[in-house]
C-alpha positions in Angstrom: -14.8 3.5 131.2 -18.4 4.8 130.9 -19.8 5.6 134.3 -23.4 4.3 134.8 -23.8 5.3 138.4 -21.7 8.0 140.1 -22.3 8.8 143.8 -20.4 11.7 145.3 -20.4 12.7 149.0 -23.7 11.1 149.6 -25.2 11.3 153.2 -28.6 10.6 154.7 -29.5 11.7 158.2 -32.4 10.4 160.3 -32.9 12.5 163.4 -29.4 13.7 163.2 -27.9 10.2 162.9 -26.1 9.4 159.6 -27.5 6.2 158.1 -25.2 7.0 155.1 -22.1 9.2 155.8 -20.4 11.0 152.9 -19.9 8.0 150.7 -18.6 8.0 147.0 -18.3 5.3 144.5 -18.6 4.7 140.7 -20.3 1.8 138.8 -19.0 1.5 135.3 -20.7 -0.1 132.3 -20.7 -3.9 132.4 -19.7 -4.2 136.1 -21.5 -6.3 138.6 -21.0 -4.0 141.6 -21.8 -5.2 145.1 -22.7 -3.0 148.1 -21.5 -5.2 150.9 -22.1 -4.9 154.5 -23.9 -6.2 157.6 -27.6 -5.3 158.3 -27.8 -1.7 159.1 -24.7 -0.7 157.2 -26.5 1.7 154.8 -26.9 -0.5 151.8 -30.7 -0.2 151.4 -30.7 3.5 152.3 -28.1 4.1 149.5 -30.2 2.2 147.0 -33.3 4.1 148.1 -31.6 7.4 147.3 -30.4 6.2 143.9 -34.1 5.1 143.2 -35.4 8.5 144.4 -37.3 6.8 147.2 -35.4 8.9 149.8 -34.0 12.4 149.4 -30.3 12.7 150.3 -29.3 15.1 153.0 -26.3 16.0 151.0 -24.2 14.8 148.0 -25.0 14.0 144.4 -26.0 11.0 142.3 -25.9 10.7 138.5 -27.3 7.9 136.3 -25.8 7.6 132.8 -24.0 10.9 133.3 -27.1 12.9 134.2 -28.5 14.4 137.4 -32.0 13.6 136.0 -32.5 10.4 138.0 -36.0 9.8 136.7 -34.8 9.8 133.2 -32.0 7.3 134.2 -34.5 5.1 136.0 -36.4 4.6 132.7 -33.3 2.7 131.6 -33.2 0.7 134.8 -34.7 -2.5 136.1 -35.3 -2.8 139.8 -35.7 -5.8 142.1 -36.5 -4.9 145.7 -36.5 -7.3 148.6 -40.3 -7.2 149.1 -42.0 -7.6 145.7 -45.9 -7.9 145.8 -48.1 -9.9 143.5 -51.8 -10.7 143.1 -51.8 -14.3 144.4 -55.0 -15.4 142.7 -53.7 -14.2 139.2 -51.4 -16.2 137.1 -47.7 -15.2 136.5 -48.6 -14.1 133.0 -51.5 -11.8 134.2 -49.2 -10.4 136.9 -46.7 -9.6 134.2 -49.5 -8.0 132.0 -50.2 -5.6 135.0 -46.4 -4.8 135.2 -46.4 -4.1 131.5 -49.3 -1.6 131.9 -47.6 0.1 134.8 -44.3 0.4 132.9 -45.9 1.2 129.6 -44.2 -1.8 128.0 -45.7 -3.9 125.1 -47.0 -7.3 126.3 -44.8 -9.0 123.7 -41.9 -8.5 126.1 -43.5 -11.0 128.6 -42.5 -14.2 126.8 -38.8 -13.5 126.5 -38.6 -12.2 130.0 -40.2 -15.3 131.5 -38.1 -17.6 129.3 -35.0 -15.8 130.4 -35.7 -16.8 134.1 -37.1 -20.2 133.1 -40.7 -19.5 134.1 -42.4 -19.7 130.7 -43.8 -23.1 131.3 -45.3 -21.9 134.6 -46.8 -18.7 133.2 -50.3 -20.0 133.6 -49.9 -21.0 137.3 -51.3 -18.8 140.0 -48.8 -16.9 142.1 -50.2 -18.5 145.3 -48.8 -21.8 144.1 -45.3 -20.4 143.5 -42.4 -21.1 145.7 -40.4 -18.2 147.1 -37.6 -18.9 144.5 -40.2 -18.8 141.7 -41.6 -15.5 142.9 -38.0 -14.1 143.0 -37.4 -15.2 139.4 -40.7 -13.6 138.5 -39.4 -10.4 140.1 -36.3 -10.6 137.9 -38.5 -11.1 134.8 -40.6 -8.1 135.7 -37.4 -6.0 136.0 -36.3 -7.2 132.6 -39.5 -6.2 130.8 -38.1 -2.9 129.4 -34.8 -4.5 128.5 -32.9 -2.2 130.9 -29.3 -1.3 130.6 -28.9 -1.1 134.4 -30.3 -3.5 137.0 -30.5 -2.7 140.7 -31.1 -5.7 143.1 -31.7 -5.4 146.9 -30.9 -8.7 148.7 -31.8 -10.9 145.7 -31.2 -14.2 147.4 -32.6 -13.4 150.8 -34.8 -16.2 152.2 -34.2 -18.4 149.3 -33.4 -22.2 149.6 -30.2 -23.5 147.9 -32.0 -24.1 144.6 -33.4 -20.6 144.5 -30.1 -19.1 145.4 -28.3 -21.1 142.6 -31.0 -20.0 140.1 -30.7 -16.3 141.0 -27.0 -16.5 140.8 -27.1 -18.0 137.4 -29.5 -15.4 136.2 -27.1 -12.6 137.4 -24.2 -14.3 135.6 -26.3 -14.5 132.4 -27.3 -10.9 132.5 -23.7 -9.9 133.1 -22.6 -11.9 130.1 -25.2 -9.9 128.1 -23.4 -6.8 129.0 -25.9 -5.5 131.6 -24.6 -3.3 134.4 -25.7 -4.6 137.8 -25.7 -3.1 141.3 -26.4 -5.5 144.1 -26.9 -4.8 147.8 -26.3 -7.9 150.0 -24.8 -9.2 153.1 -24.4 -12.8 151.7 -20.7 -13.0 151.2 -20.4 -16.3 149.5 -22.9 -15.3 146.8 -21.3 -11.9 146.3 -17.9 -13.5 145.7 -19.4 -15.7 143.0 -21.0 -12.9 140.9 -19.4 -9.5 141.6 -16.6 -7.9 139.7 -16.3 -4.9 142.1 -17.5 -4.1 145.6 -17.8 -1.3 148.1 -17.6 -2.4 151.7 -19.9 -0.5 154.1 -20.0 -0.3 157.9 -22.1 2.1 160.0 -22.9 4.1 156.9 -19.3 4.5 155.8 -17.4 2.9 152.9 -14.4 1.4 154.4 -13.0 -0.1 151.3 -13.9 -0.4 147.6 -12.5 -1.6 144.3 -12.1 -4.7 142.0 -13.1 -7.7 144.0 -10.2 -10.0 143.1 -7.6 -7.3 143.8 -9.3 -6.5 147.2 -9.3 -10.1 148.4 -5.8 -11.0 147.2 -3.9 -12.4 150.1 -7.1 -13.4 151.9 -8.7 -16.8 152.1 -12.0 -15.6 150.7 -14.3 -12.7 150.6 -15.6 -13.7 153.9 -12.1 -13.7 155.4 -11.5 -10.2 153.9 -14.8 -8.9 155.2 -14.3 -10.2 158.7 -10.8 -8.8 159.0 -11.6 -5.5 157.5 -14.7 -4.8 159.5 -13.0 -5.9 162.7 -10.0 -3.7 162.0 -12.4 -0.8 161.6 -14.3 -1.5 164.9 
């Protein structure tokens, strides 16, 4: 299979403490790969190194087979937990700003908004959007450049049940289109519904990884697997 992301021996130290400790995993083309773990397990730190927001203390990362991460990120759409918008501007105008920042033609706005079911709300000001609508707008912004890889950090955090269901369906739709998706989350029920593969992190270490359905075979659910594995490793 074609490796889209390869992480080898990756570590990040803060003041001598390992937030990420010598982890390795591969995300292959077409997979929905979940970085799973409780708060503080190293998920966001790992994503930050992949996105070049943090410099690794040791180890290597490749995107699309290259160590040139900036080139790989041009083929990547990103949704971080804290997206910022201009509240007095409409969704369309916020997307126009995103197009200018990303050097993407504004003709990409309509299909991106339609894909997340926001085209009919394009003229509304962001200040009147629900949290779920803002999250869908963040996904639309990530889709502007038609990326091959999508990286989501806690995509359903703080959403109500409708917002969670909407985001889940978007992820499934993107996967059906052949997109490769890396998701960091601690919401086990949602990860079980969308992921094909996972890596289970605790205290900066990967304690298990592989194809989701094989890993949870013999367990009642992903939650049951998670609780037993993390307790066993305590």
